[in-house]
N, CA, C and O atoms as a printed pandas DataFrame, in Angstrom:
     atom_number atom_name residue_name chain_id  residue_number  x_coord  y_coord  z_coord
0              1         N          MET        A               1   96.555   25.106  -70.134
1              2        CA          MET        A               1   97.020   26.020  -70.625
2              3         C          MET        A               1   96.595   27.765  -69.907
3              4         O          MET        A               1   97.221   28.801  -69.682
4              5         N          ILE        A               2   95.122   27.257  -69.750
5              6        CA          ILE        A               2   94.535   28.560  -68.872
6              7         C          ILE        A               2   93.781   27.954  -67.555
7              8         O          ILE        A               2   92.995   27.023  -67.731
8              9         N          SER        A               3   94.012   28.477  -66.202
9             10        CA          SER        A               3   93.786   27.928  -64.988
10            11         C          SER        A               3   92.370   28.828  -63.803
11            12         O          SER        A               3   91.986   28.407  -62.712
12            13         N          HIS        A               4   92.059   29.664  -64.280
13            14        CA          HIS        A               4   91.017   30.485  -64.213
14            15         C          HIS        A               4   91.247   31.805  -64.696
15            16         O          HIS        A               4   92.225   32.383  -65.170
16            17         N          ILE        A               5   89.459   32.280  -64.310
17            18        CA          ILE        A               5   89.922   33.798  -65.352
18            19         C          ILE        A               5   90.232   35.070  -63.507
19            20         O          ILE        A               5   89.923   35.037  -62.316
20            21         N          ASP        A               6   90.931   35.886  -64.387
21            22        CA          ASP        A               6   91.534   36.385  -63.489
22            23         C          ASP        A               6   90.863   38.262  -62.898
23            24         O          ASP        A               6   91.075   38.843  -61.833
24            25         N          HIS        A               7   90.075   38.700  -64.083
25            26        CA          HIS        A               7   88.900   39.557  -64.179
26            27         C          HIS        A               7   88.020   39.707  -65.425
27            28         O          HIS        A               7   88.148   39.184  -66.531
28            29         N          VAL        A               8   87.326   40.343  -65.078
29            30        CA          VAL        A               8   86.362   40.794  -66.704
30            31         C          VAL        A               8   86.045   42.537  -66.055
31            32         O          VAL        A               8   85.970   43.226  -65.038
32            33         N          VAL        A               9   85.925   42.534  -67.902
33            34        CA          VAL        A               9   84.974   44.153  -67.425
34            35         C          VAL        A               9   83.550   44.082  -68.464
35            36         O          VAL        A               9   83.127   43.543  -69.487
36            37         N          LEU        A              10   83.140   45.132  -67.282
37            38        CA          LEU        A              10   81.906   45.615  -67.649
38            39         C          LEU        A              10   82.045   47.486  -68.433
39            40         O          LEU        A              10   82.662   48.533  -68.240
40            41         N          THR        A              11   81.061   46.932  -69.307
41            42        CA          THR        A              11   80.283   49.026  -69.629
42            43         C          THR        A              11   79.547   48.967  -68.925
43            44         O          THR        A              11   78.588   48.197  -68.876
44            45         N          VAL        A              12   79.965   50.066  -67.991
45            46        CA          VAL        A              12   78.590   50.753  -67.548
46            47         C          VAL        A              12   78.471   52.456  -67.943
47            48         O          VAL        A              12   79.320   53.243  -68.360
48            49         N          ALA        A              13   77.551   52.560  -67.730
49            50        CA          ALA        A              13   77.090   54.221  -67.854
50            51         C          ALA        A              13   77.709   55.161  -66.487
51            52         O          ALA        A              13   78.004   56.314  -66.799
52            53         N          ASP        A              14   77.896   54.850  -65.262
53            54        CA          ASP        A              14   77.889   55.836  -64.498
54            55         C          ASP        A              14   79.005   54.800  -63.365
55            56         O          ASP        A              14   78.471   54.007  -62.590
56            57         N          ILE        A              15   80.615   54.954  -63.413
57            58        CA          ILE        A              15   81.107   54.178  -62.736
58            59         C          ILE        A              15   80.652   53.929  -61.256
59            60         O          ILE        A              15   80.463   52.840  -60.714
60            61         N          GLU        A              16   80.506   55.296  -60.680
61            62        CA          GLU        A              16   80.236   54.974  -59.442
62            63         C          GLU        A              16   79.265   54.364  -59.137
63            64         O          GLU        A              16   79.347   53.258  -58.602
64            65         N          ARG        A              17   78.213   54.909  -59.389
65            66        CA          ARG        A              17   76.489   53.987  -59.111
66            67         C          ARG        A              17   76.736   52.725  -59.455
67            68         O          ARG        A              17   75.916   52.010  -58.880
68            69         N          ALA        A              18   77.960   51.683  -60.558
69            70        CA          ALA        A              18   78.124   50.916  -60.302
70            71         C          ALA        A              18   78.870   50.095  -59.001
71            72         O          ALA        A              18   78.533   48.962  -58.655
72            73         N          VAL        A              19   79.450   50.524  -58.652
73            74        CA          VAL        A              19   80.550   50.589  -57.748
74            75         C          VAL        A              19   79.595   50.730  -56.357
75            76         O          VAL        A              19   80.023   50.251  -55.307
76            77         N          ALA        A              20   78.735   51.175  -56.383
77            78        CA          ALA        A              20   77.791   51.441  -54.759
78            79         C          ALA        A              20   77.378   49.903  -55.178
79            80         O          ALA        A              20   77.706   48.909  -54.531
80            81         N          PHE        A              21   76.517   49.899  -56.502
81            82        CA          PHE        A              21   75.621   48.670  -56.541
82            83         C          PHE        A              21   76.160   47.031  -56.594
83            84         O          PHE        A              21   75.467   46.091  -56.205
84            85         N          TYR        A              22   76.776   46.973  -56.846
85            86        CA          TYR        A              22   78.000   46.091  -56.777
86            87         C          TYR        A              22   78.551   45.425  -54.734
87            88         O          TYR        A              22   78.515   44.370  -54.100
88            89         N          ALA        A              23   78.877   46.510  -54.558
89            90        CA          ALA        A              23   79.348   47.003  -52.924
90            91         C          ALA        A              23   78.365   46.609  -52.106
91            92         O          ALA        A              23   78.563   45.900  -51.119
92            93         N          ARG        A              24   76.919   47.173  -52.569
93            94        CA          ARG        A              24   75.544   47.123  -51.777
94            95         C          ARG        A              24   75.324   45.848  -51.936
95            96         O          ARG        A              24   75.765   45.061  -51.098
96            97         N          VAL        A              25   74.601   45.401  -53.037
97            98        CA          VAL        A              25   73.789   44.654  -53.178
98            99         C          VAL        A              25   74.994   43.178  -53.403
99           100         O          VAL        A              25   74.334   42.140  -53.367
100          101         N          LEU        A              26   76.259   42.944  -53.577
101          102        CA          LEU        A              26   76.914   41.577  -53.870
102          103         C          LEU        A              26   77.728   41.568  -52.558
103          104         O          LEU        A              26   78.036   40.481  -52.068
104          105         N          HIS        A              27   78.155   42.925  -51.860
105          106        CA          HIS        A              27   78.973   42.721  -51.403
106          107         C          HIS        A              27   80.625   42.780  -51.573
107          108         O          HIS        A              27   81.491   42.879  -50.704
108          109         N          MET        A              28   80.699   42.717  -52.522
109          110        CA          MET        A              28   81.846   42.805  -53.410
110          111         C          MET        A              28   82.756   44.484  -52.713
111          112         O          MET        A              28   82.223   45.313  -51.976
112          113         N          GLN        A              29   84.525   44.541  -53.382
113          114        CA          GLN        A              29   84.941   44.928  -52.286
114          115         C          GLN        A              29   85.435   46.457  -53.810
115          116         O          GLN        A              29   85.785   46.360  -54.986
116          117         N          PRO        A              30   85.244   47.376  -53.093
117          118        CA          PRO        A              30   85.015   48.379  -54.409
118          119         C          PRO        A              30   87.236   48.924  -54.770
119          120         O          PRO        A              30   88.028   49.276  -53.896
120          121         N          VAL        A              31   87.331   48.873  -55.262
121          122        CA          VAL        A              31   89.094   48.958  -55.358
122          123         C          VAL        A              31   89.228   50.229  -56.367
123          124         O          VAL        A              31   88.384   50.610  -57.178
124          125         N          THR        A              32   90.378   50.725  -56.130
125          126        CA          THR        A              32   90.614   51.721  -57.307
126          127         C          THR        A              32   92.236   51.504  -57.717
127          128         O          THR        A              32   93.178   51.462  -56.927
128          129         N          PHE        A              33   92.284   51.376  -59.192
129          130        CA          PHE        A              33   94.233   50.936  -59.824
130          131         C          PHE        A              33   93.948   51.781  -61.071
131          132         O          PHE        A              33   92.971   52.236  -61.667
132          133         N          ALA        A              34   95.458   51.764  -61.185
133          134        CA          ALA        A              34   95.725   51.908  -62.379
134          135         C          ALA        A              34   95.299   53.748  -63.032
135          136         O          ALA        A              34   94.882   54.231  -64.084
136          137         N          GLY        A              35   95.660   54.190  -61.854
137          138        CA          GLY        A              35   95.580   55.735  -62.462
138          139         C          GLY        A              35   94.613   56.196  -61.626
139          140         O          GLY        A              35   95.110   57.247  -61.221
140          141         N          GLY        A              36   93.086   56.036  -60.882
141          142        CA          GLY        A              36   92.170   55.987  -60.922
142          143         C          GLY        A              36   91.034   55.365  -61.432
143          144         O          GLY        A              36   89.860   55.709  -61.294
144          145         N          ARG        A              37   91.731   53.935  -62.343
145          146        CA          ARG        A              37   90.318   53.016  -62.825
146          147         C          ARG        A              37   89.480   52.627  -61.679
147          148         O          ARG        A              37   89.947   52.984  -60.597
148          149         N          ARG        A              38   88.322   51.963  -61.631
149          150        CA          ARG        A              38   87.610   51.803  -60.488
150          151         C          ARG        A              38   87.229   49.556  -60.898
151          152         O          ARG        A              38   86.882   49.021  -61.950
152          153         N          ALA        A              39   87.446   49.097  -59.880
153          154        CA          ALA        A              39   86.828   47.551  -59.754
154          155         C          ALA        A              39   86.463   47.237  -58.541
155          156         O          ALA        A              39   86.799   47.838  -57.521
156          157         N          LEU        A              40   85.669   46.155  -58.624
157          158        CA          LEU        A              40   85.143   45.254  -58.068
158          159         C          LEU        A              40   85.938   44.232  -57.135
159          160         O          LEU        A              40   85.535   43.260  -57.774
160          161         N          GLN        A              41   86.488   43.831  -56.455
161          162        CA          GLN        A              41   87.200   42.697  -55.663
162          163         C          GLN        A              41   86.471   41.266  -54.863
163          164         O          GLN        A              41   85.739   41.502  -53.902
164          165         N          PHE        A              42   86.604   40.387  -55.115
165          166        CA          PHE        A              42   85.842   39.751  -54.261
166          167         C          PHE        A              42   86.821   37.562  -54.870
167          168         O          PHE        A              42   87.228   36.916  -55.836
168          169         N          GLY        A              43   86.678   37.519  -53.796
169          170        CA          GLY        A              43   87.796   36.343  -53.626
170          171         C          GLY        A              43   88.641   36.543  -54.701
171          172         O          GLY        A              43   88.925   37.726  -54.883
172          173         N          ARG        A              44   89.162   35.698  -55.518
173          174        CA          ARG        A              44   90.862   36.063  -55.766
174          175         C          ARG        A              44   90.510   36.774  -57.318
175          176         O          ARG        A              44   91.445   36.964  -58.097
176          177         N          GLN        A              45   89.022   37.169  -57.720
177          178        CA          GLN        A              45   89.293   37.923  -59.007
178          179         C          GLN        A              45   88.337   39.206  -58.884
179          180         O          GLN        A              45   87.905   39.669  -57.828
180          181         N          LYS        A              46   88.173   39.534  -59.770
181          182        CA          LYS        A              46   87.787   41.577  -59.895
182          183         C          LYS        A              46   87.099   41.602  -61.278
183          184         O          LYS        A              46   87.378   41.037  -62.336
184          185         N          ILE        A              47   86.076   42.472  -60.908
185          186        CA          ILE        A              47   85.446   43.051  -62.192
186          187         C          ILE        A              47   86.225   44.797  -62.426
187          188         O          ILE        A              47   86.306   45.824  -61.752
188          189         N          ASN        A              48   86.478   44.535  -63.187
189          190        CA          ASN        A              48   86.701   46.141  -63.924
190          191         C          ASN        A              48   85.473   46.770  -64.768
191          192         O          ASN        A              48   84.685   46.220  -65.537
192          193         N          LEU        A              49   85.600   48.252  -64.312
193          194        CA          LEU        A              49   84.589   48.903  -64.926
194          195         C          LEU        A              49   85.087   49.781  -65.593
195          196         O          LEU        A              49   86.034   50.419  -65.132
196          197         N          GLN        A              50   84.478   50.101  -67.117
197          198        CA          GLN        A              50   84.821   50.996  -67.960
198          199         C          GLN        A              50   83.636   51.401  -68.781
199          200         O          GLN        A              50   82.749   50.737  -69.317
200          201         N          THR        A              51   83.892   52.754  -68.721
201          202        CA          THR        A              51   82.629   53.334  -69.718
202          203         C          THR        A              51   82.344   53.046  -71.138
203          204         O          THR        A              51   82.821   52.053  -71.687
204          205         N          LEU        A              52   81.474   54.003  -71.829
205          206        CA          LEU        A              52   81.423   53.393  -73.420
206          207         C          LEU        A              52   82.879   54.071  -74.340
207          208         O          LEU        A              52   82.694   55.265  -74.578
208          209         N          GLY        A              53   83.709   53.748  -74.668
209          210        CA          GLY        A              53   84.908   54.049  -75.447
210          211         C          GLY        A              53   85.863   54.052  -75.203
211          212         O          GLY        A              53   86.877   54.197  -75.886
212          213         N          GLN        A              54   85.587   53.769  -73.386
213          214        CA          GLN        A              54   87.300   54.048  -72.925
214          215         C          GLN        A              54   88.182   53.242  -73.496
215          216         O          GLN        A              54   89.283   53.667  -73.846
216          217         N          GLU        A              55   87.735   51.717  -73.697
217          218        CA          GLU        A              55   88.716   51.368  -74.207
218          219         C          GLU        A              55   88.075   50.897  -76.017
219          220         O          GLU        A              55   87.149   50.243  -76.497
220          221         N          PRO        A              56   89.186   51.669  -76.483
221          222        CA          PRO        A              56   88.778   51.379  -77.717
222          223         C          PRO        A              56   89.142   49.890  -78.522
223          224         O          PRO        A              56   88.578   49.627  -79.584
224          225         N          ARG        A              57   90.212   48.882  -77.859
225          226        CA          ARG        A              57   90.202   47.316  -78.043
226          227         C          ARG        A              57   89.322   46.871  -78.343
227          228         O          ARG        A              57   89.382   46.191  -79.367
228          229         N          ASN        A              58   88.381   46.960  -77.833
229          230        CA          ASN        A              58   86.753   46.327  -77.533
230          231         C          ASN        A              58   85.978   46.709  -78.084
231          232         O          ASN        A              58   86.038   47.929  -78.237
232          233         N          HIS        A              59   84.990   46.116  -78.616
233          234        CA          HIS        A              59   83.595   46.402  -79.225
234          235         C          HIS        A              59   82.409   46.178  -78.286
235          236         O          HIS        A              59   81.397   45.541  -78.577
236          237         N          ALA        A              60   82.691   46.845  -77.002
237          238        CA          ALA        A              60   81.785   46.630  -75.619
238          239         C          ALA        A              60   80.518   47.493  -76.010
239          240         O          ALA        A              60   80.596   48.227  -76.994
240          241         N          ALA        A              61   79.272   47.421  -75.217
241          242        CA          ALA        A              61   78.606   48.168  -75.192
242          243         C          ALA        A              61   77.902   48.285  -73.556
243          244         O          ALA        A              61   78.203   47.520  -72.640
244          245         N          THR        A              62   77.009   49.311  -73.461
245          246        CA          THR        A              62   77.000   49.242  -72.254
246          247         C          THR        A              62   75.611   48.174  -71.744
247          248         O          THR        A              62   74.604   48.222  -72.452
248          249         N          GLY        A              63   75.613   47.519  -70.884
249          250        CA          GLY        A              63   74.863   46.410  -70.312
250          251         C          GLY        A              63   74.697   45.450  -71.105
251          252         O          GLY        A              63   73.570   45.017  -71.344
252          253         N          SER        A              64   76.204   44.762  -71.856
253          254        CA          SER        A              64   76.084   43.996  -72.185
254          255         C          SER        A              64   76.499   42.813  -71.521
255          256         O          SER        A              64   76.638   41.641  -71.873
256          257         N          GLY        A              65   76.685   43.539  -70.298
257          258        CA          GLY        A              65   77.858   41.757  -69.818
258          259         C          GLY        A              65   76.174   40.674  -69.108
259          260         O          GLY        A              65   75.051   41.042  -68.761
260          261         N          ASP        A              66   76.782   39.443  -69.176
261          262        CA          ASP        A              66   75.949   38.112  -68.251
262          263         C          ASP        A              66   77.055   37.328  -68.159
263          264         O          ASP        A              66   77.687   36.701  -69.009
264          265         N          LEU        A              67   77.267   37.560  -66.206
265          266        CA          LEU        A              67   78.066   37.057  -65.580
266          267         C          LEU        A              67   77.274   36.274  -64.710
267          268         O          LEU        A              67   76.177   36.652  -64.297
268          269         N          CYS        A              68   78.158   34.451  -64.220
269          270        CA          CYS        A              68   77.227   33.850  -63.528
270          271         C          CYS        A              68   78.330   33.940  -62.604
271          272         O          CYS        A              68   79.433   33.953  -63.149
272          273         N          LEU        A              69   78.312   34.028  -60.923
273          274        CA          LEU        A              69   78.937   34.468  -59.992
274          275         C          LEU        A              69   78.349   33.290  -59.088
275          276         O          LEU        A              69   77.134   33.148  -59.221
276          277         N          ILE        A              70   79.097   32.243  -58.016
277          278        CA          ILE        A              70   79.081   31.539  -57.560
278          279         C          ILE        A              70   79.165   32.637  -55.854
279          280         O          ILE        A              70   79.954   33.455  -55.381
280          281         N          THR        A              71   77.715   31.944  -55.396
281          282        CA          THR        A              71   77.871   32.586  -53.462
282          283         C          THR        A              71   77.965   31.438  -53.056
283          284         O          THR        A              71   77.628   30.389  -53.604
284          285         N          THR        A              72   78.680   31.721  -51.554
285          286        CA          THR        A              72   78.494   31.170  -50.682
286          287         C          THR        A              72   77.269   30.756  -49.801
287          288         O          THR        A              72   77.340   29.681  -49.204
288          289         N          TRP        A              73   75.804   31.773  -49.638
289          290        CA          TRP        A              73   74.886   31.794  -49.290
290          291         C          TRP        A              73   74.012   30.620  -49.873
291          292         O          TRP        A              73   74.399   29.931  -50.817
292          293         N          PRO        A              74   72.894   30.458  -49.284
293          294        CA          PRO        A              74   71.632   29.569  -49.890
294          295         C          PRO        A              74   71.259   30.686  -50.394
295          296         O          PRO        A              74   71.388   31.850  -50.015
296          297         N          LEU        A              75   70.437   29.863  -51.936
297          298        CA          LEU        A              75   69.784   30.494  -52.671
298          299         C          LEU        A              75   68.621   31.852  -52.348
299          300         O          LEU        A              75   68.532   32.998  -52.789
300          301         N          GLU        A              76   67.885   31.102  -51.423
301          302        CA          GLU        A              76   66.941   31.643  -50.430
302          303         C          GLU        A              76   67.396   32.580  -49.499
303          304         O          GLU        A              76   66.389   33.079  -48.996
304          305         N          ARG        A              77   68.407   33.073  -49.014
305          306        CA          ARG        A              77   69.269   33.953  -47.929
306          307         C          ARG        A              77   69.587   35.011  -49.382
307          308         O          ARG        A              77   69.176   36.166  -49.271
308          309         N          VAL        A              78   70.232   34.665  -50.589
309          310        CA          VAL        A              78   70.126   35.666  -51.616
310          311         C          VAL        A              78   69.086   36.301  -52.323
311          312         O          VAL        A              78   69.112   37.448  -52.769
312          313         N          MET        A              79   68.035   35.363  -52.409
313          314        CA          MET        A              79   66.712   35.909  -52.883
314          315         C          MET        A              79   66.018   37.026  -51.697
315          316         O          MET        A              79   65.538   38.087  -52.096
316          317         N          ALA        A              80   66.021   36.726  -50.453
317          318        CA          ALA        A              80   65.749   37.774  -49.509
318          319         C          ALA        A              80   66.458   39.073  -49.047
319          320         O          ALA        A              80   66.057   40.113  -48.524
320          321         N          HIS        A              81   67.630   38.625  -49.431
321          322        CA          HIS        A              81   68.829   40.039  -49.512
322          323         C          HIS        A              81   68.471   40.376  -51.120
323          324         O          HIS        A              81   69.629   40.789  -51.184
324          325         N          LEU        A              82   68.092   40.529  -52.110
325          326        CA          LEU        A              82   67.850   41.182  -52.946
326          327         C          LEU        A              82   66.341   41.877  -53.011
327          328         O          LEU        A              82   66.212   43.084  -53.217
328          329         N          GLN        A              83   65.485   41.197  -52.861
329          330        CA          GLN        A              83   64.278   41.494  -51.771
330          331         C          GLN        A              83   64.263   42.750  -51.280
331          332         O          GLN        A              83   63.665   43.762  -51.645
332          333         N          ALA        A              84   65.413   42.413  -49.921
333          334        CA          ALA        A              84   65.682   43.858  -48.888
334          335         C          ALA        A              84   66.174   44.586  -49.833
335          336         O          ALA        A              84   65.268   45.402  -50.001
336          337         N          GLU        A              85   67.108   44.884  -50.668
337          338        CA          GLU        A              85   68.025   46.160  -51.403
338          339         C          GLU        A              85   66.988   46.350  -52.943
339          340         O          GLU        A              85   67.289   46.903  -54.000
340          341         N          ASN        A              86   65.554   45.569  -52.491
341          342        CA          ASN        A              86   64.892   46.609  -54.055
342          343         C          ASN        A              86   65.439   46.054  -55.361
343          344         O          ASN        A              86   65.529   46.777  -56.354
344          345         N          VAL        A              87   65.812   44.754  -55.367
345          346        CA          VAL        A              87   66.598   44.314  -56.798
346          347         C          VAL        A              87   65.452   43.222  -57.349
347          348         O          VAL        A              87   65.047   42.173  -56.848
348          349         N          PRO        A              88   65.187   43.744  -58.290
349          350        CA          PRO        A              88   64.189   42.590  -58.530
350          351         C          PRO        A              88   64.798   41.747  -59.580
351          352         O          PRO        A              88   65.626   42.005  -60.454
352          353         N          LEU        A              89   63.789   40.035  -59.066
353          354        CA          LEU        A              89   64.300   38.680  -59.839
354          355         C          LEU        A              89   63.390   38.933  -61.348
355          356         O          LEU        A              89   62.263   39.295  -61.688
356          357         N          LEU        A              90   64.651   38.497  -61.960
357          358        CA          LEU        A              90   63.550   38.041  -63.351
358          359         C          LEU        A              90   63.548   36.666  -63.174
359          360         O          LEU        A              90   62.505   36.067  -63.436
360          361         N          GLU        A              91   64.517   36.047  -62.780
361          362        CA          GLU        A              91   63.850   34.293  -62.442
362          363         C          GLU        A              91   65.024   33.716  -61.301
363          364         O          GLU        A              91   66.012   34.178  -60.730
364          365         N          GLY        A              92   64.225   32.328  -61.349
365          366        CA          GLY        A              92   64.743   31.682  -60.521
366          367         C          GLY        A              92   64.323   31.329  -58.991
367          368         O          GLY        A              92   63.726   32.217  -58.381
368          369         N          PRO        A              93   64.493   30.533  -58.556
369          370        CA          PRO        A              93   65.271   29.869  -58.958
370          371         C          PRO        A              93   65.452   29.014  -59.618
371          372         O          PRO        A              93   64.644   28.182  -59.207
372          373         N          VAL        A              94   66.335   28.297  -60.952
373          374        CA          VAL        A              94   66.369   27.718  -61.632
374          375         C          VAL        A              94   67.394   26.781  -61.740
375          376         O          VAL        A              94   68.434   27.373  -61.454
376          377         N          ALA        A              95   67.661   25.434  -62.050
377          378        CA          ALA        A              95   68.507   24.471  -62.655
378          379         C          ALA        A              95   69.102   25.382  -63.754
379          380         O          ALA        A              95   68.623   26.272  -64.457
380          381         N          LYS        A              96   70.558   24.720  -63.615
381          382        CA          LYS        A              96   71.255   25.629  -65.037
382          383         C          LYS        A              96   72.651   23.890  -64.697
383          384         O          LYS        A              96   72.863   22.812  -64.141
384          385         N          SER        A              97   73.003   24.709  -65.389
385          386        CA          SER        A              97   74.712   23.801  -65.870
386          387         C          SER        A              97   75.913   24.633  -65.703
387          388         O          SER        A              97   76.135   25.392  -66.646
388          389         N          GLY        A              98   76.887   24.669  -64.539
389          390        CA          GLY        A              98   77.948   25.296  -64.510
390          391         C          GLY        A              98   78.820   24.843  -64.820
391          392         O          GLY        A              98   78.538   24.093  -65.755
392          393         N          ALA        A              99   80.178   24.810  -64.526
393          394        CA          ALA        A              99   81.460   24.886  -65.219
394          395         C          ALA        A              99   81.631   23.653  -64.487
395          396         O          ALA        A              99   82.072   22.704  -65.136
396          397         N          GLN        A             100   81.366   23.474  -63.246
397          398        CA          GLN        A             100   81.962   22.104  -62.312
398          399         C          GLN        A             100   80.534   21.102  -61.980
399          400         O          GLN        A             100   80.494   20.266  -61.077
400          401         N          GLY        A             101   79.161   21.475  -63.139
401          402        CA          GLY        A             101   78.417   20.601  -63.438
402          403         C          GLY        A             101   77.195   21.678  -62.508
403          404         O          GLY        A             101   77.250   22.907  -62.558
404          405         N          ALA        A             102   76.028   20.815  -61.611
405          406        CA          ALA        A             102   74.832   20.964  -61.864
406          407         C          ALA        A             102   74.372   22.389  -61.003
407          408         O          ALA        A             102   74.442   22.163  -59.796
408          409         N          ILE        A             103   73.980   23.609  -61.264
409          410        CA          ILE        A             103   73.880   24.635  -60.503
410          411         C          ILE        A             103   72.519   25.151  -60.000
411          412         O          ILE        A             103   71.743   24.801  -60.889
412          413         N          ARG        A             104   71.951   25.668  -59.239
413          414        CA          ARG        A             104   70.946   26.281  -59.145
414          415         C          ARG        A             104   70.914   28.057  -59.045
415          416         O          ARG        A             104   71.329   28.720  -58.095
416          417         N          SER        A             105   70.415   28.477  -60.074
417          418        CA          SER        A             105   70.572   29.872  -60.023
418          419         C          SER        A             105   69.550   31.025  -60.012
419          420         O          SER        A             105   68.403   30.818  -60.409
420          421         N          VAL        A             106   69.981   32.363  -59.518
421          422        CA          VAL        A             106   68.747   33.406  -59.743
422          423         C          VAL        A             106   69.168   34.775  -60.268
423          424         O          VAL        A             106   70.102   35.370  -59.731
424          425         N          TYR        A             107   68.501   35.292  -61.308
425          426        CA          TYR        A             107   68.940   36.052  -62.725
426          427         C          TYR        A             107   68.066   37.506  -61.569
427          428         O          TYR        A             107   66.969   37.554  -61.014
428          429         N          PHE        A             108   69.139   38.402  -61.639
429          430        CA          PHE        A             108   68.650   39.600  -62.149
430          431         C          PHE        A             108   69.485   41.110  -62.899
431          432         O          PHE        A             108   70.467   40.970  -63.628
432          433         N          ASN        A             109   69.126   41.957  -62.696
433          434        CA          ASN        A             109   69.661   43.244  -63.397
434          435         C          ASN        A             109   70.510   44.135  -62.513
435          436         O          ASN        A             109   70.179   44.581  -61.414
436          437         N          ASP        A             110   72.078   44.401  -63.390
437          438        CA          ASP        A             110   72.147   45.266  -62.618
438          439         C          ASP        A             110   71.893   46.920  -63.281
439          440         O          ASP        A             110   71.532   47.124  -64.440
440          441         N          PRO        A             111   72.112   47.766  -62.480
441          442        CA          PRO        A             111   71.553   48.948  -63.353
442          443         C          PRO        A             111   71.947   49.655  -64.715
443          444         O          PRO        A             111   71.523   50.686  -65.236
444          445         N          ASP        A             112   72.962   48.689  -65.127
445          446        CA          ASP        A             112   72.818   48.915  -66.540
446          447         C          ASP        A             112   72.207   47.793  -67.064
447          448         O          ASP        A             112   72.438   47.778  -68.273
448          449         N          GLY        A             113   71.866   47.312  -66.894
449          450        CA          GLY        A             113   71.000   46.144  -67.783
450          451         C          GLY        A             113   71.873   44.771  -67.665
451          452         O          GLY        A             113   71.282   43.697  -67.777
452          453         N          ASN        A             114   73.073   44.801  -67.471
453          454        CA          ASN        A             114   74.125   43.586  -67.559
454          455         C          ASN        A             114   73.285   42.640  -66.794
455          456         O          ASN        A             114   72.491   43.049  -65.948
456          457         N          LEU        A             115   73.482   41.021  -67.147
457          458        CA          LEU        A             115   72.624   40.474  -66.644
458          459         C          LEU        A             115   73.434   39.367  -65.625
459          460         O          LEU        A             115   74.438   38.761  -66.000
460          461         N          ILE        A             116   72.764   39.193  -64.138
461          462        CA          ILE        A             116   73.738   38.684  -63.290
462          463         C          ILE        A             116   72.974   37.327  -62.774
463          464         O          ILE        A             116   71.956   37.394  -62.085
464          465         N          GLU        A             117   73.447   36.345  -63.097
465          466        CA          GLU        A             117   73.563   35.175  -62.248
466          467         C          GLU        A             117   74.174   34.938  -60.997
467          468         O          GLU        A             117   75.356   34.602  -60.925
468          469         N          VAL        A             118   73.455   35.089  -60.009
469          470        CA          VAL        A             118   73.894   33.827  -58.645
470          471         C          VAL        A             118   73.639   33.096  -58.633
471          472         O          VAL        A             118   72.482   32.935  -59.021
472          473         N          SER        A             119   74.431   31.861  -58.180
473          474        CA          SER        A             119   74.505   30.150  -58.389
474          475         C          SER        A             119   75.156   29.603  -57.243
475          476         O          SER        A             119   76.132   30.174  -56.758
476          477         N          VAL        A             120   74.623   28.376  -56.695
477          478        CA          VAL        A             120   75.154   27.616  -55.632
478          479         C          VAL        A             120   75.271   26.126  -56.466
479          480         O          VAL        A             120   74.314   26.070  -57.238
480          481         N          TYR        A             121   75.873   25.258  -56.540
481          482        CA          TYR        A             121   76.511   24.090  -56.468
482          483         C          TYR        A             121   75.773   23.192  -55.341
483          484         O          TYR        A             121   75.762   23.655  -54.200
484          485         N          PRO        A             122   75.181   21.994  -55.567
485          486        CA          PRO        A             122   74.449   21.302  -54.710
486          487         C          PRO        A             122   75.202   21.257  -53.400
487          488         O          PRO        A             122   74.786   21.760  -52.356
488          489         N          THR        A             123   76.108   20.746  -53.512
489          490        CA          THR        A             123   77.113   20.596  -52.214
490          491         C          THR        A             123   77.188   21.938  -51.318
491          492         O          THR        A             123   77.561   21.795  -50.153
492          493         N          ASP        A             124   76.896   23.094  -51.729
493          494        CA          ASP        A             124   77.230   24.564  -51.501
494          495         C          ASP        A             124   75.776   24.852  -50.500
495          496         O          ASP        A             124   75.669   25.488  -49.451
496          497         N          ALA        A             125   74.821   24.155  -51.250
497          498        CA          ALA        A             125   73.521   24.826  -51.165
498          499         C          ALA        A             125   72.857   24.556  -50.235
499          500         O          ALA        A             125   71.718   25.022  -50.199
500          501         N          LEU        A             126   73.312   23.741  -49.192
501          502        CA          LEU        A             126   73.068   23.653  -47.335
502          503         C          LEU        A             126   73.847   24.533  -46.312
503          504         O          LEU        A             126   73.612   24.568  -45.104
504          505         N          THR        A             127   74.932   25.330  -47.056
505          506        CA          THR        A             127   75.806   26.193  -46.262
506          507         C          THR        A             127   75.085   27.316  -45.569
507          508         O          THR        A             127   75.710   28.113  -44.869
């Protein structure tokens, strides 16, 4: 029935600060849609951004997100990039289980405290 995730939504305190962080640290493409809403495009997915209370249909909390993103970079390059961008690593690299099997992951927080996991599958680890 379900083929893939189209987008997720993160609740942040400052949308433009979040846009700048994800564009700088994760090389996502900032986009504007639906009369001024902001999002971050990567591959065939996006992360929509909202502030607390902007969407009354959900029970969001600022910084409660937890995302796992797959990278095409080796984790060593990801870690070096995070260090160069002054983003503290919380954990990793560690072995975890992804949607398609074993992955290696590193963890850090975005400026709002959302937990971000960047991972590679073993077949992608050498690219």
